[in-house]
N, C-alpha and C positions, 0 to 999 in steps of 0.2 A: 550541363543543368548547376551542375553540382561547382562548377570553374565560377557561376554567374556570384551565387554565393557567398566563394570565396572572395571574389574582386567587392563587393559591396562592407563584408565583414570583412579586409586590409584599407579601406577606404573610410569605415569608420573608423577606425584607430588610426588612421593620418590626419582626420579631423580629433582625434581625442589628444594626439600629440601634437600638435596648433595649438589649439586651446591653452593647453598647459602650458604652452613655450609661452602662449600671448598673457595669460595668469600670470606667467612668472617676467612676466619685462623683456625679454629674451627679442618678440614684435616689435619695432619705432616703425614710427613714419618720421617722413624730412621734414611735410610742414608742423610745424609749433602747434597749433590751434587743434590737429587732429591726434596730437599727441596728447597734448593736454584732456583733449577731449577722451582717449583711453587711457590714462592716465587715474583720472578722475573715477569711471567706471570699475578699474580694476580697484580701485580704492573701495568704491562700494561695495560690487557682488564678487571680489575677491575668494572671498573663505568656502563660497558657495561652488561659482566656476573651479575652481581646483580640487573639489570633493568629486565636483562632477565629471571632471577632467581624469584622473585619477579611476574611480570607475569606470568608465568610459574602455578606457586603457588597459585595466585589467584583466574586465569582458570582453573586453573585442581577441587582447593575447590567448585568452583559455581559450575563446571559440575558434582562433586560427588553430592554433595548435591540435585541436580537436580536430576539425575538420579537414587537414594534412594530415592525419591519423586514421581515418576515416582513409581519404580518398588511399592512399597506399596501402589500407587492407582486404 
């Protein structure tokens, strides 16, 4: 059961990293219409999405570290 919790923490860390990369503009689309929508969305919501992504990454990193420490001891 402990490993399932660790798996979910790793999944949420991945979501946080993806969200951060999206906000920073590293993720792009080949379709120009979709890319324009993504750029507009980032322009309108970039500041709070970046904060949310950084918070999610930091919390999940701490949780994973503590979870691994708990599994080792």
